[in-house]
N, C-alpha and C positions, 0 to 999 in steps of 0.2 A: 538626540532623538526626542521628539515631542511626547509628552505624557498627558493624556486627557485628565482634566481635573474637575470640570463642571459643564453643565449645559444650562441655559437660561430660558425661562418662559415668563411672559407677562400675565399676571392674574388680577382679577378684579377685587376679590375679597380675601384678605390675608387669613383671617380666622377660619373661614370655610376651607381654604386650600390646605392650611396646616392640618386641620382635622382630617381631611380626606387622605392626605399622604401618610399621616400617622396610622389611620385605621386600615387603609388599603395595602400599604407597602412597608409599614413599620419605620418610616423615615422620621427622624427627630430633627429639631432645629439645632444646627451646629453653631450658627451665629446669626444675629439680627443687627443690621446696620441701618439706622434711620438717618435720613438726610432731609434737607428742605425740599419738599416736593415729591420725594419717593423713598421707598424702603427696600432694602435688599435682604432677603432671607436665604440662608444656605441650609438645605436639608440634606441629611445623609442617613444611610443605613449603617448600623454598627458593623456590618460585614464588609464594607468597602470604603475606600477613601474618596471615591467619586461623589460629587455633590450635585444636587439640583438647585439652581439659583432661581428663586421666585422674585420677580420685580413687581412692586406694587406702586403705581403712580397715584399719588394722593388725590389729584383732581379728576381722575378717571371715573366716569359713571356708567359708561356704555361698555358692553362686552367687546373684547378684542376680536377682530376678524383674523382668523388663522391663515386665510389664503389657501393656495394649493401647493405650497412648498413644504409645509410641515408634514412629516410622516408619523413618527411615533418615537417614544422612548421605550427601551426594553429592559426588563429585569428578569433574573433567573431565580427559580425556587427549587428546592429539593423535592417537594411533593405537590405537583400541580393540582391533582384532584382535591387534596385537602385545602389548598389555598382557594380554589374555586368555591368549595363548599363554605369556607370561613367567610368569604366576601358576601356570599348570598345571605348567610345568617346575620351578617352585620349590616344588612340593608344597602349594600353596594351591588349594583347589577352588572356583573361581568357578562360578556357574550359567551356562547357555548364554546367548549373546548374543541379544538380542531387538530388534525394531524396533517403534516406536510411530508410527502414522500418524494424521493428522487432515486431513480434507477432501482425501484423496487424496495428501497430501504427507508426506514423512518429517518427523516431529517430533523423534524421538530414536532413537539406537541405544545400547544399554546392556546391562549385566549387573549382577548383584548378587553379593556375597560376604558372609560372616559373619565377624566377628572372634572371638577365642577365648571371649568372653563372650556371643556370640550376637547382638551388635549388627549390624544390616544396613547395608551400604555399597553405594550405587549408583555404578557407574563409567560415566560417559557419554562418548560421542564428542564432541569439540569440534565443535559444529554449531549454527547458529541462535541461540537464546537461551542455550544452554549454553556459556558461554565461560569 
């Protein structure tokens, strides 16, 4: 059976991206692998073995076009309201909290934010299937 271990995105500025993911989501650098022409950074939460791989191509100067295929990465938190307030106080601008209902019951409470390269991140309240 397959086990998810990481997802990869290309970013323009290593320091800016690391600072964002640390401040916004509490991710820390698990490993940094420098190669000729590119660097791979593996970021992770202390609460999960899943990693976010950032690829930095050294000769890249223009922002990446995300196209229309990328949707979002999702993370779950225990207290959505507190996380939303913390991000606002930390000069990160999350979108408003929303609720998603199905068949009259709450399916999810969440908000979105964008990383420095425009990648969307969904932050969900720990609830139901979102654990």
